[in-house]
TIDOLO-819947 format. One record per atom (N, C-alpha, C): residue number from 1; x, y, z; chain; atom name. Coordinates in steps of 0.2 Angstrom, whole numbers, plus 5000, padded with zeros to 4 digits. Each point is the difference from the previous one (the first is absolute). Layout:
BEGIN
SITE  num  xx  yy  zz  chaine  atome
SITE  NUM  X  Y  Z  A  CA
...
END
This chain:
BEGIN
SITE  num  xx  yy  zz  chaine  atome
SITE  1  4908  5060  5080  A  N
SITE  1  4999  4994  4996  A  CA
SITE  1  5007  4998  4998  A  C
SITE  2  5001  4994  5000  A  N
SITE  2  5007  4997  4998  A  CA
SITE  2  4999  4999  4992  A  C
SITE  3  5005  5003  4997  A  N
SITE  3  5000  4999  4993  A  CA
SITE  3  5003  4993  4998  A  C
SITE  4  4998  4997  4995  A  N
SITE  4  5002  4993  4998  A  CA
SITE  4  5007  5001  4996  A  C
SITE  5  5000  5006  4996  A  N
SITE  5  5006  5001  4996  A  CA
SITE  5  5003  5007  5002  A  C
SITE  6  5007  5000  5000  A  N
SITE  6  5003  5006  5002  A  CA
SITE  6  5007  5000  4996  A  C
SITE  7  5001  5007  4998  A  N
SITE  7  5007  5001  4997  A  CA
SITE  7  5005  4997  5004  A  C
SITE  8  5005  4996  4996  A  N
SITE  8  5005  4997  5003  A  CA
SITE  8  4999  4993  5002  A  C
SITE  9  4994  4997  5000  A  N
SITE  9  4998  4993  5001  A  CA
SITE  9  5003  4996  4994  A  C
SITE  10  5003  4994  5002  A  N
SITE  10  5003  4995  4995  A  CA
SITE  10  4994  4996  4998  A  C
SITE  11  5000  4999  4994  A  N
SITE  11  4994  4995  4997  A  CA
SITE  11  5004  4994  4998  A  C
SITE  12  4998  4994  5003  A  N
SITE  12  5003  4993  4998  A  CA
SITE  12  4995  4996  4997  A  C
SITE  13  5002  4999  4994  A  N
SITE  13  4996  4996  4995  A  CA
SITE  13  5001  4993  5000  A  C
SITE  14  4995  4996  5001  A  N
SITE  14  5001  4992  5000  A  CA
SITE  14  4994  4997  4996  A  C
SITE  15  5001  5001  4994  A  N
SITE  15  4994  4997  4996  A  CA
SITE  15  4999  4993  5000  A  C
SITE  16  4994  4998  5000  A  N
SITE  16  4998  4993  5000  A  CA
SITE  16  5001  4996  4994  A  C
SITE  17  5000  5004  4994  A  N
SITE  17  5002  4996  4994  A  CA
SITE  17  5007  5002  4998  A  C
SITE  18  5004  4996  5002  A  N
SITE  18  5007  5001  4999  A  CA
SITE  18  5003  4996  4994  A  C
SITE  19  5004  5004  4997  A  N
SITE  19  5004  4997  4994  A  CA
SITE  19  5006  4997  5003  A  C
SITE  20  5004  4997  4995  A  N
SITE  20  5006  4996  5003  A  CA
SITE  20  5005  5005  5003  A  C
SITE  21  5001  5006  4997  A  N
SITE  21  5004  5005  5003  A  CA
SITE  21  4998  5002  5007  A  C
SITE  22  4994  5001  5001  A  N
SITE  22  4997  5002  5006  A  CA
SITE  22  5002  4994  5005  A  C
SITE  23  4999  4994  4998  A  N
SITE  23  5001  4995  5005  A  CA
SITE  23  5008  4999  5002  A  C
SITE  24  5004  5002  4995  A  N
SITE  24  5007  5000  5002  A  CA
SITE  24  5002  5006  5005  A  C
SITE  25  4997  5006  4999  A  N
SITE  25  5001  5005  5004  A  CA
SITE  25  4997  4998  5007  A  C
SITE  26  4995  4997  5000  A  N
SITE  26  4997  4998  5007  A  CA
SITE  26  5005  4995  5003  A  C
SITE  27  5002  4995  4996  A  N
SITE  27  5005  4996  5003  A  CA
SITE  27  5006  5003  5003  A  C
SITE  28  5003  5005  4996  A  N
SITE  28  5006  5003  5002  A  CA
SITE  28  4999  5004  5006  A  C
SITE  29  4994  5004  5001  A  N
SITE  29  4998  5003  5006  A  CA
SITE  29  5000  4996  5006  A  C
SITE  30  4997  4994  4999  A  N
SITE  30  4999  4995  5005  A  CA
SITE  30  5007  4997  5003  A  C
SITE  31  5005  4999  4995  A  N
SITE  31  5006  4998  5002  A  CA
SITE  31  5005  5005  5003  A  C
SITE  32  4999  5006  4997  A  N
SITE  32  5005  5005  5002  A  CA
SITE  32  4997  5004  5006  A  C
SITE  33  4994  5001  5001  A  N
SITE  33  4997  5004  5005  A  CA
SITE  33  4995  4997  5005  A  C
SITE  34  4999  4993  4998  A  N
SITE  34  4995  4997  5005  A  CA
SITE  34  4993  5001  4999  A  C
SITE  35  4998  5004  4994  A  N
SITE  35  4993  5001  4999  A  CA
SITE  35  4999  5000  4992  A  C
SITE  36  4994  4998  4998  A  N
SITE  36  4998  5001  4993  A  CA
SITE  36  4994  5004  4999  A  C
SITE  37  4999  5005  5005  A  N
SITE  37  4994  5003  5000  A  CA
SITE  37  4999  5006  4994  A  C
SITE  38  5006  5001  4996  A  N
SITE  38  4999  5005  4995  A  CA
SITE  38  5004  4998  4994  A  C
SITE  39  4998  5001  4994  A  N
SITE  39  5003  4999  4994  A  CA
SITE  39  5001  5007  4997  A  C
SITE  40  4997  5005  5002  A  N
SITE  40  5001  5007  4997  A  CA
SITE  40  4999  5005  5005  A  C
SITE  41  5003  5006  5000  A  N
SITE  41  4999  5005  5005  A  CA
SITE  41  5000  5007  4996  A  C
SITE  42  4996  5004  5004  A  N
SITE  42  5000  5007  4997  A  CA
SITE  42  4999  5004  5007  A  C
SITE  43  5000  5007  4999  A  N
SITE  43  4999  5005  5005  A  CA
SITE  43  4995  5005  4999  A  C
SITE  44  4995  5001  5004  A  N
SITE  44  4995  5005  4999  A  CA
SITE  44  5003  5007  5000  A  C
SITE  45  4999  5003  4995  A  N
SITE  45  5003  5007  4999  A  CA
SITE  45  4995  5005  5001  A  C
SITE  46  4994  4999  4999  A  N
SITE  46  4994  5005  5001  A  CA
SITE  46  4994  4996  5001  A  C
SITE  47  4996  5003  5004  A  N
SITE  47  4993  4997  5002  A  CA
SITE  47  4995  5006  4999  A  C
SITE  48  4995  4998  4996  A  N
SITE  48  4994  5005  4998  A  CA
SITE  48  4994  4997  5002  A  C
SITE  49  4997  5001  5006  A  N
SITE  49  4994  4997  5003  A  CA
SITE  49  4994  5003  4996  A  C
SITE  50  5001  5006  4998  A  N
SITE  50  4994  5004  4996  A  CA
SITE  50  4999  4996  4993  A  C
SITE  51  5005  4998  4997  A  N
SITE  51  4999  4997  4993  A  CA
SITE  51  5001  4992  5001  A  C
SITE  52  5001  4998  5006  A  N
SITE  52  5000  4993  5001  A  CA
SITE  52  5006  4996  4997  A  C
SITE  53  5006  5004  5000  A  N
SITE  53  5005  4997  4996  A  CA
SITE  53  5007  5000  5004  A  C
SITE  54  5004  4995  4999  A  N
SITE  54  5006  5000  5003  A  CA
SITE  54  5006  5000  4995  A  C
SITE  55  5005  5004  5001  A  N
SITE  55  5006  5000  4995  A  CA
SITE  55  5005  4995  5003  A  C
SITE  56  5002  4996  4996  A  N
SITE  56  5006  4995  5003  A  CA
SITE  56  5006  5001  4995  A  C
SITE  57  5006  5001  5003  A  N
SITE  57  5006  5000  4996  A  CA
SITE  57  5003  4993  5000  A  C
SITE  58  5001  4998  4994  A  N
SITE  58  5002  4993  5000  A  CA
SITE  58  5004  4999  4993  A  C
SITE  59  5003  4995  4999  A  N
SITE  59  5004  4998  4994  A  CA
SITE  59  4996  4994  4997  A  C
SITE  60  4997  5000  4995  A  N
SITE  60  4996  4995  4997  A  CA
SITE  60  5002  4996  4994  A  C
SITE  61  5005  5004  4996  A  N
SITE  61  5002  4998  4994  A  CA
SITE  61  5007  5003  4998  A  C
SITE  62  5002  4998  4994  A  N
SITE  62  5006  5003  4998  A  CA
SITE  62  5000  5007  4999  A  C
SITE  63  4995  5004  5000  A  N
SITE  63  5000  5007  4999  A  CA
SITE  63  5002  5004  5006  A  C
SITE  64  5001  4996  5006  A  N
SITE  64  5002  5003  5006  A  CA
SITE  64  4995  5002  5005  A  C
SITE  65  5002  5003  5005  A  N
SITE  65  4996  5002  5006  A  CA
SITE  65  4995  5005  4998  A  C
SITE  66  4994  5000  5002  A  N
SITE  66  4995  5005  4999  A  CA
SITE  66  4995  5000  5005  A  C
SITE  67  4995  5005  4999  A  N
SITE  67  4995  5001  5005  A  CA
SITE  67  4994  4997  4996  A  C
SITE  68  4996  4996  5004  A  N
SITE  68  4994  4996  4997  A  CA
SITE  68  4994  5002  5005  A  C
SITE  69  4994  5001  4997  A  N
SITE  69  4994  5001  5004  A  CA
SITE  69  4996  4994  5001  A  C
SITE  70  4998  4999  5006  A  N
SITE  70  4995  4994  5001  A  CA
SITE  70  4994  5003  5003  A  C
SITE  71  4994  4996  4999  A  N
SITE  71  4994  5002  5003  A  CA
SITE  71  5000  4997  5007  A  C
SITE  72  4998  5003  5005  A  N
SITE  72  5000  4998  5007  A  CA
SITE  72  4996  4994  5001  A  C
SITE  73  4994  5000  4996  A  N
SITE  73  4996  4994  5001  A  CA
SITE  73  5004  4993  4997  A  C
SITE  74  5003  5001  4995  A  N
SITE  74  5004  4995  4997  A  CA
SITE  74  5005  4997  5005  A  C
SITE  75  5004  5005  5003  A  N
SITE  75  5005  4998  5005  A  CA
SITE  75  4997  4997  5006  A  C
SITE  76  4994  5003  5002  A  N
SITE  76  4997  4997  5006  A  CA
SITE  76  4998  4993  4999  A  C
SITE  77  4997  4998  4994  A  N
SITE  77  4998  4993  4998  A  CA
SITE  77  5007  4996  5000  A  C
SITE  78  5005  5002  4997  A  N
SITE  78  5006  4996  5000  A  CA
SITE  78  5003  4999  5007  A  C
SITE  79  4999  5005  5005  A  N
SITE  79  5002  4999  5007  A  CA
SITE  79  4996  4994  5003  A  C
SITE  80  4993  5001  4999  A  N
SITE  80  4995  4995  5003  A  CA
SITE  80  5002  4993  4997  A  C
SITE  81  5003  4999  4994  A  N
SITE  81  5001  4994  4997  A  CA
SITE  81  5008  4998  5002  A  C
SITE  82  5003  5004  5004  A  N
SITE  82  5007  4998  5002  A  CA
SITE  82  5005  5001  4994  A  C
SITE  83  4998  5003  4994  A  N
SITE  83  5005  5001  4995  A  CA
SITE  83  5004  5006  5001  A  C
SITE  84  4998  5005  5004  A  N
SITE  84  5004  5006  5001  A  CA
SITE  84  5000  5000  5008  A  C
SITE  85  5006  5003  5002  A  N
SITE  85  5000  5001  5008  A  CA
SITE  85  5003  5007  5000  A  C
SITE  86  4997  5004  5004  A  N
SITE  86  5003  5007  5002  A  CA
SITE  86  5004  5000  5006  A  C
SITE  87  5006  5003  5000  A  N
SITE  87  5004  5000  5006  A  CA
SITE  87  5002  5007  5001  A  C
SITE  88  4999  5003  5006  A  N
SITE  88  5001  5007  5002  A  CA
SITE  88  5007  5000  5003  A  C
SITE  89  5005  5004  4997  A  N
SITE  89  5006  5000  5003  A  CA
SITE  89  5000  5003  5007  A  C
SITE  90  5005  4997  5004  A  N
SITE  90  5000  5003  5007  A  CA
SITE  90  5003  5006  5001  A  C
SITE  91  5004  5002  4995  A  N
SITE  91  5004  5007  5001  A  CA
SITE  91  4996  5005  4997  A  C
SITE  92  5001  5006  5001  A  N
SITE  92  4997  5006  4997  A  CA
SITE  92  5003  5001  4993  A  C
SITE  93  4995  5000  4996  A  N
SITE  93  5001  5000  4992  A  CA
SITE  93  4999  5007  4998  A  C
SITE  94  5005  5003  4996  A  N
SITE  94  4999  5007  4998  A  CA
SITE  94  5002  5000  4993  A  C
SITE  95  4997  5005  4996  A  N
SITE  95  5002  5002  4993  A  CA
SITE  95  5000  4994  4995  A  C
SITE  96  4994  4996  5001  A  N
SITE  96  5000  4994  4996  A  CA
SITE  96  5000  5002  4992  A  C
SITE  97  4996  5004  4998  A  N
SITE  97  5000  5002  4993  A  CA
SITE  97  5006  5002  4997  A  C
SITE  98  5004  5004  5004  A  N
SITE  98  5006  5003  4998  A  CA
SITE  98  5005  4994  5000  A  C
SITE  99  5000  4996  5004  A  N
SITE  99  5005  4994  5000  A  CA
SITE  99  4998  4995  4995  A  C
SITE  100  4994  4999  4999  A  N
SITE  100  4997  4995  4994  A  CA
SITE  100  5003  5003  4993  A  C
SITE  101  4999  5007  5000  A  N
SITE  101  5002  5003  4993  A  CA
SITE  101  5008  4999  4999  A  C
SITE  102  5004  4999  5005  A  N
SITE  102  5007  4999  4999  A  CA
SITE  102  5001  4994  4996  A  C
SITE  103  4996  4995  5001  A  N
SITE  103  5000  4993  4997  A  CA
SITE  103  4996  5000  4994  A  C
SITE  104  4996  5005  4998  A  N
SITE  104  4995  4999  4994  A  CA
SITE  104  5004  4998  4994  A  C
SITE  105  4997  4995  4997  A  N
SITE  105  5003  4997  4993  A  CA
SITE  105  5006  4996  5002  A  C
SITE  106  5003  4999  5006  A  N
SITE  106  5005  4995  5001  A  CA
SITE  106  4998  4994  4997  A  C
SITE  107  5005  4997  4996  A  N
SITE  107  4999  4993  4997  A  CA
SITE  107  4999  4994  5004  A  C
SITE  108  4996  4996  4998  A  N
SITE  108  5000  4993  5003  A  CA
SITE  108  5006  4996  5000  A  C
SITE  109  5002  4997  5006  A  N
SITE  109  5006  4996  5001  A  CA
SITE  109  4999  4993  4997  A  C
SITE  110  5000  4999  4993  A  N
SITE  110  5000  4994  4998  A  CA
SITE  110  5005  4995  5002  A  C
SITE  111  5006  5002  5001  A  N
SITE  111  5005  4996  5003  A  CA
SITE  111  4998  4997  5007  A  C
SITE  112  4997  5005  5004  A  N
SITE  112  4998  4998  5007  A  CA
SITE  112  4995  4994  4999  A  C
SITE  113  4995  5001  4996  A  N
SITE  113  4995  4995  4999  A  CA
SITE  113  5003  4994  4997  A  C
SITE  114  5005  5000  4996  A  N
SITE  114  5003  4994  4998  A  CA
SITE  114  5004  4997  5006  A  C
SITE  115  5003  5004  5004  A  N
SITE  115  5003  4997  5006  A  CA
SITE  115  4995  4996  5004  A  C
SITE  116  4994  5003  5001  A  N
SITE  116  4995  4997  5004  A  CA
SITE  116  4998  4993  4997  A  C
SITE  117  4999  5000  4993  A  N
SITE  117  4998  4994  4997  A  CA
SITE  117  5005  4995  5000  A  C
SITE  118  5007  5002  5000  A  N
SITE  118  5005  4995  5000  A  CA
SITE  118  5000  4997  5007  A  C
SITE  119  4999  5004  5005  A  N
SITE  119  4999  4997  5007  A  CA
SITE  119  4994  4995  5001  A  C
SITE  120  4995  5002  4997  A  N
SITE  120  4994  4996  5000  A  CA
SITE  120  5001  4993  4997  A  C
SITE  121  5003  5000  4994  A  N
SITE  121  5000  4994  4996  A  CA
SITE  121  5006  4996  5002  A  C
SITE  122  5006  5003  5002  A  N
SITE  122  5006  4996  5001  A  CA
SITE  122  5004  5002  5006  A  C
SITE  123  4996  5004  5005  A  N
SITE  123  5003  5001  5006  A  CA
SITE  123  5007  5004  5000  A  C
SITE  124  5001  5003  4994  A  N
SITE  124  5006  5004  4999  A  CA
SITE  124  4999  5007  5002  A  C
SITE  125  5004  5003  5004  A  N
SITE  125  4999  5007  5003  A  CA
SITE  125  5005  5004  4996  A  C
SITE  126  4998  5006  4997  A  N
SITE  126  5004  5005  4997  A  CA
SITE  126  4998  5006  5002  A  C
SITE  127  5004  5005  5001  A  N
SITE  127  4998  5007  5002  A  CA
SITE  127  5001  5004  4993  A  C
SITE  128  4995  5003  4998  A  N
SITE  128  5000  5004  4994  A  CA
SITE  128  4997  5007  5001  A  C
SITE  129  4998  5002  5005  A  N
SITE  129  4997  5007  5001  A  CA
SITE  129  5005  5005  4998  A  C
SITE  130  4998  5005  4997  A  N
SITE  130  5004  5006  4999  A  CA
SITE  130  4995  5006  5001  A  C
SITE  131  5003  5006  5000  A  N
SITE  131  4996  5006  5001  A  CA
SITE  131  4996  5003  4995  A  C
SITE  132  5001  4997  4994  A  N
SITE  132  4996  5003  4994  A  CA
SITE  132  4994  4996  4998  A  C
SITE  133  4999  4994  5003  A  N
SITE  133  4994  4996  4999  A  CA
SITE  133  4998  4997  5006  A  C
SITE  134  4994  4999  5001  A  N
SITE  134  4997  4997  5006  A  CA
SITE  134  4994  4995  4999  A  C
SITE  135  4999  4996  5005  A  N
SITE  135  4994  4996  5000  A  CA
SITE  135  4995  5004  5005  A  C
SITE  136  4994  4998  5000  A  N
SITE  136  4995  5003  5004  A  CA
SITE  136  5001  5001  5007  A  C
SITE  137  5002  4995  5004  A  N
SITE  137  5002  5001  5007  A  CA
SITE  137  5006  5005  5001  A  C
SITE  138  5005  5000  4996  A  N
SITE  138  5005  5004  5001  A  CA
SITE  138  4998  5008  4999  A  C
SITE  139  4996  5001  4995  A  N
SITE  139  4997  5006  4998  A  CA
SITE  139  4996  5003  5007  A  C
SITE  140  4996  4996  5003  A  N
SITE  140  4996  5002  5006  A  CA
SITE  140  5005  5001  5005  A  C
SITE  141  5005  4996  5001  A  N
SITE  141  5005  5001  5006  A  CA
SITE  141  5004  5006  4999  A  C
SITE  142  5002  5002  4994  A  N
SITE  142  5003  5006  4998  A  CA
SITE  142  4996  5006  5002  A  C
SITE  143  4993  5000  4998  A  N
SITE  143  4996  5006  5001  A  CA
SITE  143  4999  5000  5008  A  C
SITE  144  4999  4995  5004  A  N
SITE  144  4999  5000  5007  A  CA
SITE  144  5006  5002  5003  A  C
SITE  145  5006  4998  4998  A  N
SITE  145  5006  5003  5003  A  CA
SITE  145  5001  5007  4999  A  C
SITE  146  4999  5003  4994  A  N
SITE  146  5000  5007  4999  A  CA
SITE  146  4995  5004  5003  A  C
SITE  147  4994  4997  5002  A  N
SITE  147  4995  5003  5003  A  CA
SITE  147  5000  5000  5008  A  C
SITE  148  5005  4995  5003  A  N
SITE  148  5000  4999  5007  A  CA
SITE  148  5007  5000  5003  A  C
SITE  149  5005  4999  4995  A  N
SITE  149  5007  5000  5002  A  CA
SITE  149  5002  4994  5004  A  C
SITE  150  4995  4995  5000  A  N
SITE  150  5001  4993  5003  A  CA
SITE  150  5002  4995  4995  A  C
SITE  151  5006  4997  5001  A  N
SITE  151  5002  4994  4995  A  CA
SITE  151  4995  4995  5001  A  C
SITE  152  4998  4997  4994  A  N
SITE  152  4996  4995  4999  A  CA
SITE  152  5003  4994  4997  A  C
SITE  153  5001  4994  5004  A  N
SITE  153  5003  4994  4997  A  CA
SITE  153  4995  4997  4995  A  C
SITE  154  4994  4999  5003  A  N
SITE  154  4995  4997  4996  A  CA
SITE  154  4993  5003  5002  A  C
SITE  155  4996  5002  4995  A  N
SITE  155  4994  5004  5002  A  CA
SITE  155  4995  4996  5004  A  C
SITE  156  4999  4994  4999  A  N
SITE  156  4996  4996  5004  A  CA
SITE  156  5001  5000  5007  A  C
SITE  157  5007  4999  5002  A  N
SITE  157  5002  5000  5007  A  CA
SITE  157  5000  5007  5003  A  C
SITE  158  5000  5005  4996  A  N
SITE  158  5000  5007  5002  A  CA
SITE  158  4994  5003  5003  A  C
SITE  159  4994  4997  4997  A  N
SITE  159  4994  5002  5001  A  CA
SITE  159  4996  4996  5006  A  C
END
């Protein structure tokens, strides 16, 4: 039986009820990468079919990256409504938990988000990424790199 969720899968969120920040992220992704299919990303770090839960490592707020549990039924409904897309990496993924733990509590890259908003509003491109703070897609790309040793330019094109 093919499992719908697997450790190492990338979860791309594209909520239907977008706020103004989400719309700017969507616009940035469309201009920069040619797709607007995701406004948030996480990586599945653990799957428990017995308890019907999926653990996703993601960065949701200023508290930093962390592990969050989701009910499989909730995720399945969001997949059916095209609000979530699951992408399975082509490469062999190893040691997801250990690699996620290296980035546990890493802070959210507010300057990176600001750069995306500047681009969305004024078409001004600045590079502000640093190693101590990340946005969601960079977090996922780092974990995927550490787990596969494959350089990932952009997670959507990687999968």
